[in-house]
C-alpha positions as CSV (number, residue, x, y, z in Angstrom):
1,X,0.0,0.0,0.0
2,X,2.9,2.4,0.8
3,X,4.3,1.7,-2.6
4,X,1.0,2.3,-4.4
5,X,0.5,5.6,-2.6
6,X,4.0,6.8,-3.5
7,X,3.5,5.7,-7.1
8,X,0.2,7.6,-7.3
9,X,2.0,10.8,-6.5
10,X,4.8,10.3,-9.1
11,X,2.9,11.0,-12.3
12,X,2.0,14.5,-11.3
13,X,5.5,15.3,-10.1
14,X,7.1,13.8,-13.2
15,X,4.7,15.6,-15.6
16,X,5.4,18.9,-13.9
17,X,9.1,18.3,-14.3
18,X,8.8,17.2,-17.9
19,X,6.6,20.2,-18.7
20,X,9.3,22.6,-17.4
21,X,12.0,20.9,-19.4
22,X,9.9,21.0,-22.6
23,X,9.3,24.7,-22.1
24,X,13.0,25.3,-22.1
25,X,13.6,23.8,-25.6
26,X,13.7,25.8,-28.8
27,X,11.1,24.1,-31.1
28,X,12.7,25.7,-34.2
29,X,16.1,24.1,-33.7
30,X,17.0,20.9,-35.6
31,X,16.5,17.6,-33.6
32,X,20.2,16.9,-33.1
33,X,20.8,20.4,-31.8
34,X,17.9,20.1,-29.3
35,X,19.1,16.7,-28.1
36,X,22.6,18.1,-27.7
37,X,21.2,20.9,-25.6
38,X,19.6,18.3,-23.3
39,X,22.9,16.4,-22.9
40,X,24.7,19.7,-22.3
41,X,22.8,20.5,-19.1
42,X,25.1,20.4,-16.0
43,X,23.2,17.5,-14.3
44,X,23.2,15.5,-17.5
45,X,27.0,16.1,-18.0
46,X,27.7,14.6,-14.6
47,X,26.2,11.3,-15.9
48,X,27.3,8.8,-18.5
49,X,25.0,8.7,-21.5
50,X,24.6,6.3,-24.4
51,X,22.0,7.3,-27.0
52,X,21.1,6.0,-30.5
53,X,17.9,7.1,-32.3
54,X,17.5,5.7,-35.9
55,X,15.1,5.2,-38.7
56,X,13.5,1.7,-38.1
57,X,13.3,0.7,-41.8
58,X,16.6,2.0,-43.2
59,X,18.7,2.1,-40.0
60,X,19.7,5.7,-40.8
61,X,21.1,7.4,-37.7
62,X,19.1,10.4,-36.6
63,X,21.1,11.1,-33.4
64,X,23.9,9.3,-31.6
65,X,26.0,9.8,-28.5
66,X,28.5,7.2,-27.3
67,X,26.3,4.6,-28.9
68,X,29.2,2.0,-29.1
69,X,30.1,2.2,-25.4
70,X,28.9,-0.3,-22.9
71,X,26.4,0.5,-20.2
72,X,24.6,-1.3,-17.3
73,X,21.1,-1.8,-18.7
74,X,19.1,-2.8,-15.6
75,X,15.8,-4.3,-16.5
76,X,16.3,-3.3,-20.1
77,X,18.3,-6.5,-20.3
78,X,14.9,-8.2,-20.6
79,X,14.9,-7.1,-24.2
80,X,17.7,-9.6,-24.7
81,X,16.2,-12.5,-22.7
82,X,12.7,-12.2,-24.0
83,X,13.6,-11.8,-27.6
84,X,15.8,-14.9,-27.2
85,X,12.9,-16.9,-25.7
86,X,10.4,-15.7,-28.4
87,X,12.8,-16.6,-31.2
88,X,14.0,-19.9,-29.9
89,X,10.7,-21.2,-28.3
90,X,8.0,-19.6,-30.5
91,X,5.0,-17.4,-29.5
92,X,2.7,-20.4,-29.1
93,X,4.9,-22.5,-26.9
94,X,3.3,-23.6,-23.6
95,X,4.6,-25.0,-20.3
96,X,3.1,-28.0,-18.6
97,X,3.1,-28.7,-14.8
98,X,2.5,-32.4,-14.2
99,X,1.2,-34.4,-11.3
100,X,2.7,-37.9,-11.0
101,X,1.7,-40.9,-8.9
102,X,5.0,-42.5,-7.8
103,X,3.5,-45.7,-6.4
104,X,0.6,-48.0,-6.8
105,X,-2.9,-46.6,-6.7
106,X,-5.4,-49.1,-5.2
107,X,-9.0,-48.3,-4.1
108,X,-8.2,-44.6,-4.1
109,X,-5.1,-44.9,-2.0
110,X,-1.7,-43.9,-3.5
111,X,0.9,-46.0,-1.8
112,X,3.7,-43.7,-2.5
113,X,4.5,-40.1,-3.2
114,X,2.4,-37.6,-5.2
115,X,5.0,-35.6,-7.3
116,X,4.3,-32.1,-8.5
117,X,6.7,-31.6,-11.5
118,X,7.7,-28.1,-12.4
119,X,7.8,-27.6,-16.1
120,X,9.1,-24.0,-16.1
121,X,5.7,-22.3,-16.0
122,X,6.3,-18.8,-14.5
123,X,2.6,-18.4,-14.0
124,X,1.7,-21.3,-11.8
125,X,-0.3,-18.7,-9.9
126,X,-3.6,-16.8,-10.0
127,X,-2.1,-14.1,-12.2
128,X,-4.6,-12.7,-14.7
129,X,-3.7,-13.6,-18.3
130,X,-4.2,-12.2,-20.9
131,X,-2.4,-9.2,-19.4
132,X,-4.7,-6.7,-17.7
133,X,-3.1,-3.6,-16.4
134,X,-5.9,-3.2,-13.8
135,X,-5.9,-6.7,-12.4
136,X,-2.7,-8.6,-11.6
137,X,-3.9,-11.5,-9.5
138,X,-7.3,-13.1,-8.8
139,X,-8.2,-13.2,-5.1
140,X,-7.6,-16.9,-4.4
141,X,-3.9,-17.4,-4.6
142,X,-4.2,-21.2,-4.2
143,X,-6.4,-21.4,-7.3
144,X,-3.9,-23.4,-9.5
145,X,-3.2,-25.9,-6.7
146,X,-6.9,-26.4,-6.2
147,X,-7.2,-27.2,-9.9
148,X,-4.5,-29.8,-9.6
149,X,-6.0,-31.2,-6.4
150,X,-9.4,-31.5,-8.0
151,X,-7.8,-33.2,-11.0
152,X,-6.1,-35.7,-8.7
153,X,-9.3,-36.5,-7.0
154,X,-11.1,-36.9,-10.4
155,X,-8.3,-39.4,-11.3
156,X,-9.4,-41.5,-8.3
157,X,-6.9,-40.4,-5.6
158,X,-8.6,-40.1,-2.2
159,X,-5.6,-40.6,0.0
160,X,-1.8,-40.3,-0.3
161,X,0.3,-42.5,2.0
162,X,3.6,-40.9,1.0
163,X,4.7,-37.3,0.7
164,X,3.8,-34.4,-1.6
165,X,7.0,-33.8,-3.5
166,X,7.8,-30.5,-5.3
167,X,10.1,-31.5,-8.2
168,X,12.2,-28.7,-9.6
169,X,14.8,-30.8,-11.4
170,X,14.1,-29.4,-14.8
171,X,16.5,-26.6,-14.0
172,X,19.8,-26.6,-12.1
173,X,19.3,-25.2,-8.6
174,X,21.0,-21.8,-9.1
175,X,18.7,-19.6,-7.1
176,X,20.6,-16.4,-7.9
177,X,22.6,-15.4,-11.0
178,X,26.1,-13.7,-10.7
179,X,26.0,-10.1,-9.7
180,X,22.8,-10.1,-7.7
181,X,22.9,-8.0,-4.5
182,X,22.2,-9.5,-1.1
183,X,19.8,-6.7,-0.4
184,X,17.7,-7.8,-3.3
185,X,17.2,-11.5,-2.7
186,X,14.9,-11.2,0.3
187,X,12.3,-9.3,-1.6
188,X,9.8,-10.5,-4.2
189,X,11.6,-8.9,-7.1
190,X,14.7,-10.9,-6.3
191,X,13.0,-14.2,-5.6
192,X,15.1,-17.4,-6.2
193,X,14.8,-19.1,-9.6
194,X,13.3,-22.5,-9.8
195,X,11.6,-24.7,-12.5
196,X,8.8,-25.2,-10.0
197,X,7.5,-21.7,-9.2
198,X,4.3,-21.0,-7.4
199,X,2.9,-17.5,-6.8
200,X,6.2,-16.0,-8.1
201,X,8.0,-17.7,-5.2
202,X,6.7,-14.9,-2.9
203,X,4.4,-14.3,0.0
204,X,2.6,-11.0,0.8
205,X,2.6,-9.8,4.4
206,X,0.1,-7.1,5.2
207,X,1.2,-5.2,8.3
208,X,-1.6,-3.3,10.1
209,X,-1.8,-1.5,13.4
210,X,-2.4,-3.8,16.4
211,X,-5.1,-3.5,19.0
212,X,-3.5,-0.5,20.7
213,X,-0.3,1.5,21.1
214,X,2.6,-0.7,22.1
215,X,1.0,-3.9,20.9
216,X,2.4,-6.0,18.1
217,X,1.3,-5.2,14.6
218,X,-1.4,-7.4,13.1
219,X,-0.2,-9.6,10.2
220,X,-2.1,-11.1,7.3
221,X,-0.1,-13.5,5.1
222,X,-1.0,-14.4,1.5
223,X,-1.1,-17.2,0.4
224,X,-2.3,-18.6,3.8
225,X,0.5,-21.1,4.3
226,X,2.7,-21.7,7.4
227,X,5.9,-21.6,5.4
228,X,8.0,-19.2,7.5
229,X,9.0,-19.4,11.1
230,X,8.1,-15.8,11.6
231,X,9.2,-13.6,14.5
232,X,6.9,-10.6,14.8
233,X,8.9,-8.0,16.8
234,X,6.9,-5.0,15.5
235,X,5.0,-2.6,17.6
236,X,2.1,-0.2,17.1
237,X,3.1,3.4,17.6
238,X,0.7,6.1,19.0
239,X,-0.9,8.3,16.4
240,X,0.9,11.4,17.5
241,X,4.4,10.0,17.2
242,X,6.6,9.3,14.2
243,X,6.8,5.5,13.7
244,X,10.2,3.9,13.1
245,X,10.1,2.2,9.7
246,X,9.4,-1.4,9.3
247,X,12.3,-3.7,8.6
248,X,12.6,-7.4,7.5
249,X,15.3,-10.0,7.5
250,X,15.1,-13.3,5.7
251,X,17.5,-16.0,6.9
252,X,18.0,-17.7,3.6
253,X,17.9,-21.5,3.7
254,X,16.3,-21.6,7.1
255,X,12.7,-20.6,6.4
256,X,13.1,-17.9,9.1
257,X,11.8,-14.4,8.8
258,X,12.1,-11.5,11.3
259,X,10.0,-8.4,11.2
260,X,10.6,-5.4,13.4
261,X,10.0,-1.6,13.6
262,X,6.8,0.4,14.1
263,X,3.5,1.1,12.4
264,X,1.4,4.1,13.3
265,X,-2.1,3.6,14.7
266,X,-3.4,5.8,11.9
267,X,-1.7,3.8,9.2
268,X,-3.9,1.9,6.7
269,X,-1.2,-0.7,6.6
270,X,1.8,-1.6,4.6
271,X,2.3,-4.6,2.3
272,X,5.6,-6.4,2.1
273,X,6.3,-8.8,-0.8
274,X,8.8,-11.3,0.5
275,X,10.7,-14.0,-1.3
276,X,10.5,-17.7,-0.2
277,X,13.9,-19.5,0.0
278,X,12.8,-23.0,-1.0
279,X,10.4,-22.7,-3.9
280,X,9.9,-26.4,-4.5
281,X,8.9,-27.0,-0.9
282,X,6.7,-23.9,-1.0
283,X,4.8,-25.2,-4.0
284,X,4.5,-28.7,-2.4
285,X,3.1,-27.1,0.8
286,X,0.5,-25.2,-1.3
287,X,-0.6,-28.4,-3.1
288,X,-0.6,-30.3,0.2
289,X,-3.1,-27.8,1.7
290,X,-5.2,-27.8,-1.5
291,X,-5.5,-31.6,-1.4
292,X,-6.6,-31.6,2.2
293,X,-9.2,-28.9,1.5
294,X,-10.5,-30.9,-1.4
295,X,-10.9,-34.0,0.8
296,X,-7.8,-35.9,-0.2
297,X,-6.0,-37.1,2.9
298,X,-2.2,-36.9,2.9
299,X,-0.3,-38.9,5.5
300,X,3.2,-37.7,4.6
301,X,4.8,-34.2,4.6
302,X,5.6,-31.7,1.9
303,X,9.2,-31.6,0.5
304,X,11.1,-30.3,-2.4
305,X,13.9,-31.6,-4.6
306,X,16.4,-30.0,-7.0
307,X,19.4,-30.8,-9.3
308,X,22.5,-29.3,-7.7
309,X,25.1,-27.5,-9.7
310,X,27.7,-30.3,-9.5
311,X,25.5,-32.4,-11.8
312,X,25.8,-29.9,-14.7
313,X,28.8,-31.6,-16.3
314,X,26.9,-34.9,-16.6
315,X,23.9,-33.1,-18.1
316,X,26.0,-31.4,-20.7
317,X,27.4,-34.7,-21.8
318,X,24.0,-36.1,-22.7
319,X,22.6,-35.9,-26.2
320,X,19.1,-35.3,-25.0
321,X,17.5,-33.5,-22.0
322,X,17.4,-35.6,-18.8
323,X,14.7,-38.2,-18.3
324,X,11.5,-36.8,-16.5
325,X,10.9,-37.8,-12.9
326,X,9.5,-41.2,-12.1
327,X,5.8,-41.8,-11.8
328,X,2.5,-42.1,-13.7
329,X,0.9,-38.9,-14.9
330,X,-2.5,-38.4,-13.4
331,X,-3.1,-34.7,-14.0
332,X,-1.5,-31.6,-15.7
333,X,-1.9,-27.9,-16.0
334,X,-1.0,-26.1,-19.1
335,X,0.2,-22.5,-19.2
336,X,-0.9,-19.6,-21.3
337,X,1.1,-19.1,-24.6
338,X,4.6,-17.7,-24.5
339,X,3.2,-14.6,-26.2
340,X,0.8,-14.0,-23.3
341,X,3.5,-14.7,-20.8
342,X,5.8,-12.2,-22.4
343,X,3.1,-9.4,-22.2
344,X,3.0,-9.7,-18.4
345,X,6.8,-10.1,-18.2
346,X,7.9,-7.1,-20.2
347,X,5.1,-4.8,-19.3
348,X,5.5,-5.3,-15.5
349,X,9.2,-6.2,-15.7
350,X,9.0,-9.5,-13.9
351,X,12.5,-10.6,-13.0
352,X,11.8,-14.2,-12.0
353,X,10.0,-14.9,-15.3
354,X,12.9,-13.6,-17.4
355,X,15.3,-15.8,-15.5
356,X,13.1,-18.8,-15.9
357,X,12.8,-18.3,-19.7
358,X,16.6,-18.0,-20.0
359,X,17.0,-21.4,-18.3
360,X,14.2,-22.9,-20.4
361,X,16.0,-21.9,-23.6
362,X,19.1,-23.6,-22.1
363,X,17.1,-26.7,-21.3
364,X,15.5,-27.0,-24.7
365,X,18.5,-26.1,-26.8
366,X,21.5,-27.3,-24.8
367,X,20.0,-30.0,-22.5
368,X,20.8,-28.0,-19.3
369,X,18.3,-25.6,-17.6
370,X,21.1,-23.3,-16.3
371,X,22.2,-19.7,-16.5
372,X,25.3,-20.7,-18.5
373,X,23.4,-22.8,-21.0
374,X,21.0,-20.0,-21.6
375,X,23.7,-17.4,-22.0
376,X,25.6,-19.7,-24.4
377,X,22.5,-19.8,-26.6
378,X,22.0,-16.1,-26.2
379,X,25.5,-15.4,-27.7
380,X,24.6,-17.4,-30.8
381,X,21.2,-15.7,-31.1
382,X,22.6,-12.2,-30.8
383,X,25.3,-12.8,-33.3
384,X,22.7,-14.2,-35.7
385,X,20.8,-10.9,-35.1
386,X,23.8,-8.9,-36.3
387,X,25.5,-8.0,-33.0
388,X,29.2,-8.3,-32.5
389,X,30.5,-10.3,-29.5
390,X,32.0,-7.1,-27.9
391,X,28.6,-5.3,-27.9
392,X,27.2,-7.3,-25.0
393,X,28.2,-9.0,-21.8
394,X,25.3,-10.7,-20.1
395,X,25.2,-12.6,-16.8
396,X,21.4,-13.0,-16.2
397,X,18.1,-12.6,-18.0
398,X,16.4,-10.0,-15.8
399,X,18.9,-7.2,-15.6
400,X,19.2,-7.3,-11.8
401,X,22.9,-8.1,-12.1
402,X,25.2,-5.1,-12.3
403,X,27.6,-7.3,-14.3
404,X,25.4,-6.9,-17.4
405,X,26.8,-4.6,-20.1
406,X,25.2,-3.7,-23.5
407,X,25.6,-0.9,-26.0
408,X,22.9,1.3,-27.5
409,X,24.1,0.3,-31.0
410,X,23.8,-3.4,-30.1
411,X,20.3,-3.0,-28.7
412,X,19.1,-1.1,-31.8
413,X,20.5,-3.9,-34.0
414,X,18.5,-6.4,-31.9
415,X,15.3,-4.3,-32.0
416,X,15.5,-4.0,-35.7
417,X,16.1,-7.7,-36.1
418,X,13.1,-8.6,-34.0
419,X,10.9,-6.1,-35.9
420,X,11.8,-7.9,-39.1
421,X,11.2,-11.3,-37.7
422,X,8.1,-13.5,-37.9
423,X,7.5,-12.9,-34.2
424,X,7.1,-9.1,-34.7
425,X,3.5,-8.8,-33.6
426,X,4.0,-10.8,-30.4
427,X,7.2,-9.0,-29.7
428,X,6.0,-5.4,-30.0
429,X,2.7,-6.3,-28.2
430,X,4.8,-7.4,-25.2
431,X,6.4,-4.0,-24.6
432,X,4.9,-1.3,-22.4
433,X,3.0,1.5,-24.2
434,X,3.8,5.1,-23.3
435,X,1.2,6.6,-21.0
436,X,-1.0,3.6,-21.1
437,X,0.3,0.4,-19.4
438,X,3.0,-1.4,-17.6
439,X,6.1,0.5,-16.4
440,X,5.3,3.3,-18.9
441,X,1.7,3.8,-17.7
442,X,2.6,7.1,-15.9
443,X,5.2,8.3,-18.3
444,X,4.5,10.5,-21.4
445,X,0.8,10.5,-20.5
446,X,0.4,14.3,-21.1
447,X,2.7,14.5,-24.1
448,X,2.4,13.9,-27.9
449,X,4.3,10.7,-27.4
450,X,1.5,9.0,-25.5
451,X,0.5,5.7,-27.3
452,X,3.3,6.3,-29.8
453,X,6.1,4.5,-28.0
454,X,6.5,0.8,-27.3
455,X,9.6,0.4,-25.1
456,X,11.2,-1.5,-22.2
457,X,12.3,0.4,-19.2
458,X,15.2,-0.3,-16.8
459,X,16.0,1.0,-13.4
460,X,18.6,0.3,-10.7
461,X,20.3,2.8,-8.4
462,X,22.2,5.3,-10.6
463,X,21.0,3.5,-13.7
464,X,18.0,4.2,-16.0
465,X,17.3,2.9,-19.5
466,X,14.6,3.0,-22.2
467,X,14.8,1.2,-25.5
468,X,12.1,0.3,-28.1
469,X,10.1,1.8,-31.0
470,X,8.4,5.1,-31.6
471,X,6.1,6.5,-34.3
472,X,6.8,10.2,-35.0
473,X,3.9,12.6,-35.7
474,X,5.0,12.7,-39.3
475,X,4.6,8.9,-39.6
476,X,8.2,8.0,-39.5
477,X,9.0,4.8,-37.6
478,X,11.9,5.1,-35.2
479,X,14.0,2.7,-33.1
480,X,16.0,3.9,-30.1
481,X,18.1,2.9,-27.1
482,X,19.0,5.3,-24.3
483,X,21.2,4.3,-21.3
484,X,22.2,6.5,-18.5
485,X,24.6,5.4,-15.8
486,X,26.5,7.0,-12.9
487,X,24.3,9.9,-12.1
488,X,24.2,11.6,-8.7
489,X,20.9,13.4,-9.1
490,X,17.5,11.8,-8.6
491,X,16.4,9.1,-11.0
492,X,13.2,11.0,-11.7
493,X,15.2,14.0,-13.0
494,X,17.3,11.9,-15.4
495,X,14.2,10.0,-16.4
496,X,12.6,13.3,-17.3
497,X,15.5,14.1,-19.6
498,X,15.2,10.7,-21.3
499,X,11.5,11.3,-21.8
500,X,12.2,14.7,-23.2
501,X,14.6,13.3,-25.7
502,X,11.9,10.9,-26.9
503,X,9.2,13.5,-27.1
504,X,11.5,15.7,-29.2
505,X,12.2,12.7,-31.5
506,X,8.5,12.0,-31.9
507,X,7.6,15.7,-32.6
508,X,10.6,16.7,-34.6
509,X,9.5,18.7,-37.7
510,X,12.9,18.2,-39.4
511,X,12.6,14.4,-39.6
512,X,11.7,13.5,-43.2
513,X,8.2,12.1,-43.4
514,X,7.6,8.7,-45.1
515,X,5.8,9.4,-48.4
516,X,2.2,8.1,-48.6
517,X,1.8,4.9,-50.7
């Protein structure tokens, strides 16, 4: 809730700043001169900029500034991972989560384990697909597990004597790629990566004032699972005092979570999206609960299993992907199409989903669901798309790693290649639209660029990025990439300058119009 309130105030502040910047520009100056003026501002000069704006069809450069240098792209790296997935897997590709009976089924009793096999579906959740900018999740977070539990019951299972096993062996257990920060991995946006992923491998904790001043805060946990050993050290602060901020610590690998700090009596509450540290177990616990609620008795416990990194050498030596887990399939759940998955991923910048797709490409193309296998396939794909090996250095699929480096020139080459591919429609449709949805829903909304830009954003501390496509007022189709690193002013100020550059490009009178057919 705190985040949503802050975000609701941002559009007005950003628009005021952008309006002031627009007023300072000379509309009669050529486009290149106006963009040079933006980069000449003192605050802009203290940052590192890489810019390339070009004609989409011909590739003609309209403006360039250090376009061959390398920059940290932040979430703009998803342009690379998602274009790879779309090209290698296809827009209609679907993931399947399977339920296996590992034992004899007699008179409704499974004398063995019930195995939930992760097939790489990033949306084993109640997420609303097709993408809807107003509704992210349906209310019942256990919905997909209830579907599987009902399917197991329909297949004749009334009791399970063994365990409910969450099987994540499709991908190597590498929860975090190189370069991820420790401060990120406790939160939902830095959740560990697993082939079996339920509810984005996260739990929401709603913290509300307790029954009175000095009392512990009231907590509501979604989905309603007893996954964490949670220590609630919070207190409710009197209305007239300033509450100390709420803090959280996840003890990774121990299923322990500590909460402390204060929440004011007058606060409507604050929601914290927390990562779970054992995704396969978490999914198994959710299925265990759904089975019990559907009337299927389970004697055993929930547990998870993974392939550890030391098995990678053996996997690479195989000519085919590893054999599936043991058991008889009794139910399955199919995902939405990859095209639909990418809409949610790129528009809302879903880190976990990008990481899963990178591993899936590795699994399908190189027999190993690992970061390295995905990156190896990425190198081949990017060179096929016209990029030189020195134009990119990638360590993950999401952009959360600060070890990623790309150039504006390389990104524009990739964007042009994707626009010319058979997957063009699915690709462009996956990108946020200026002033309308996703991470661009509050940007450009009061400018002539609204609805004319389809682009992927990127943000880390001291990093902002925007790359994609724009349709100028004169009908010219543009492709662009803007990366800004190492700035000491606010992100919103630099973002305003980036937006101003794109508004100038969209409205530039000196860009030759495309003649009518």
